[in-house]
C-alpha positions as a printed Julia matrix, in Angstrom:
67×3 Matrix{Float64}:
  0.0    0.0    0.0
  1.23   3.52  -0.81
  1.87   6.07   1.93
 -0.41   9.07   1.54
  0.41  12.65   2.44
 -1.27  16.02   2.45
  0.16  19.51   2.13
 -0.41  22.05   4.88
  0.5   25.73   4.89
  1.03  27.38   8.27
  0.83  31.14   8.61
  2.27  32.76  11.75
  0.88  36.1   12.89
  2.3   38.62  15.36
 -0.13  41.05  16.95
  0.65  44.71  16.21
 -0.58  45.63  19.69
  0.46  43.01  22.28
  3.23  41.36  20.15
  2.02  37.83  20.99
  1.85  35.37  18.1
 -0.53  32.7   16.83
 -0.74  30.39  13.83
 -3.32  29.56  11.18
 -2.99  26.28   9.3
 -4.65  25.59   5.97
 -4.57  22.72   3.52
 -5.53  25.04   0.66
 -3.41  28.13   0.06
 -6.04  29.82  -2.16
 -8.47  29.58   0.75
 -6.16  31.85   2.72
 -5.5   34.43  -0.01
 -8.85  36.17   0.59
 -7.86  36.87   4.22
 -5.3   39.42   3.05
 -8.24  41.71   2.31
 -9.69  41.3    5.8
 -8.71  42.31   9.3
 -7.55  39.72  11.81
 -8.34  39.71  15.52
 -5.63  38.71  17.97
 -6.79  35.71  20.04
 -4.75  37.03  23.0
 -5.82  40.68  23.35
 -8.62  41.01  20.79
 -6.94  43.83  18.84
 -8.22  43.91  15.26
 -5.92  45.08  12.45
 -5.01  44.61   8.79
 -2.67  41.77   7.91
  0.3   41.78   5.57
  3.2   39.45   4.89
  6.47  40.14   6.68
  8.79  40.25   3.66
 11.82  39.52   5.89
 10.32  36.13   6.73
 10.8   34.68   3.24
 12.89  31.49   3.51
 15.17  32.41   0.6
 15.99  35.75   2.16
 16.61  34.06   5.51
 19.12  31.68   3.95
 20.88  34.55   2.16
 21.07  36.83   5.2
 24.44  38.27   6.28
 26.19  36.17   8.92
């Protein structure tokens, strides 16, 4: 029998107010793309704000960072 696998994307958020973080996992990346147009509420403090990708978090840039 063949081993089966699934693909999961995990997005990590940092609250702009309290600086705590949380994660959102999705098996479908397109399902998450619409959230970029919405505001997210921090599960720790309840602060609601826009979301945007932290461009410094890109894996390629991380690997190519100065030592």
